[in-house]
N, C-alpha and C positions, 0 to 999 in steps of 0.2 A: 434472894432469901430462899430458904428451904421450904419444905412442905409440898403438898400436892397442889394442884391448881386452885384457882379462886372458888368460892362457894357457888357462884353462879354457874360455873362449868360443870360441877358435879350434879347440880339440880337438873341441868339440861341433859346430862348423861342418864340420870335416873328416869327422866321423862321419856327419853329415847328408848330405854330398855322396856319401860312399861308399854309404850306404843308397839314395839316389836313383839312383846309377849301377847298383847291383844290380837295382833295380826295372826300370829301362830295359832292361837286358840280358835280364831274364826276359821282358819284353814282346816284345823282338825275337826271342828264341828261340821264343816261342809263335806269333808271326806266321809264322815259317818252317816250322812244323809243319803238316802237312796233316791235316785231319779226314777220316778214311777210314771209310766204311761197309764192313763185312766181311760178305759173304754166304757161307754154307756149309751143308752138310748136317749135321744135328744129330749124326749118327754120327761126325763128325770133330771133336767138341768138344775132345778132348784135344790133337790137333795144333794146332787153332786157338788154344788157350790158350797153347801154346808161341810161336806167332806173335805173339799179343798181348803176351806177356812181352817180346819184342824192342822193342816200342814204348815200354816203360817207361824205356829207356835215354834219357838226356837228349839224346844226339847223334842219336837217330833222328828223321827227318823225318815220322814217322807217328804219329798218335794214332787208334787204332781206336774205332769207334762201332758197336755192333751191338745187336741185340735177339734173343738166342737163343730159339728157339721149337721145342718138340718136338711141338706140336699139329699135326694134319693141316690142310692148307690149306682143307679144306671143313668144318672143325669149327664148332661154334656160336660160338666165340670169334674166328673168323677175321676178321670185320669190324673188331673192336677191335684185333686184332694187326696187321692191315694198316694201319690208321690210324697206329698207333704206329711201325711200320716206315717208313711214308712220311715221317713227321716226321723220323726219323733220316736217311733218305736225303737229304731236303731240306737238312738241316743240314750235310751232308757235301760235300766238294769232289770226291770220287771214290768209286767203288765197287770194291772188290777182291773177287774171287770165289775162294775157296779150292777148288782142284780136287783131287778124289780119285775113286776108283772109285765112291763113293756119290753124288757130286754130280749126275751125269746124271739120276738118278732122283728128285731133289728138286724137287717142284713149287714150293716156297717159293723156291729158288734161281732157277729160271727166271722166276718172277714178279718177284723183286727185280731181276734183270738188266733185264727189260723196263721196269719202273717207273723204274729209274735212267736208262735211255736216254731214256724219255719225258720225264724232267725235265731233260734236257740234261747229265747227269753222264757223265764219262768212266768207262769200265769196263775193268778189267784183271784177267786171270786169273793166279793164282799156284799153283804146285804144288811139293811138297816135293822138294828135291834135283833129280835128273834123272829123276823118276818121273812124267812126264806120263801121266795116266790114259788108258786105252784108249778110253773114251767120254766125251764132253763134253756139257754141257747144250746143247740145241738153239739157244738164243739166242747162245751163245758162237760157234757155227758160223755161224749165219745173219747175224750182225752182224760177223763176222770180227774178233772181239775178240782183242787181243794177249794171249798167255800167256807168262809168264816163270817161271824157277825162283825159289824162295823167296830164294835168296842174292842175286838181282838186284832184289828188290822195292824196297828203299830207293833205290837208284840210279835205277831206272826211274821211280819216282814223282818224285824230285827233278828229273829231266830233263823231266817233263811240265809244268812250270810255265809 
């Protein structure tokens, strides 16, 4: 007899189309997100965790990528740690430096900024609210890196495309 297939076949086709559309939308959303390396002084881990939590929002254009380290830069593990951090920086499209009163004293942060710049990555400083720290890491100053409040981070990154 004529007609198209049975009704169960068309429902399955519709569900298949819906599933494929959802997959494509997820791919598009992931393409629009920026993989961001976050550099920070270990003393700021609690504030940075709050910043990371923002990126969990599906509407956020940011996906943070970091390798938290409490070891001193001249420790025995430093070569291994540097190798792993460099891999993360290389995978990222941008480096964000969390700025606080502890940041200027962090040798790791200064090293990460310099390595990011050496690898052609954009670098952006971010500070909580309107609390720009009194002192900044030397590479932020010498490279004239733009610094924005935390509330402007997502829009600033989106504009950097």
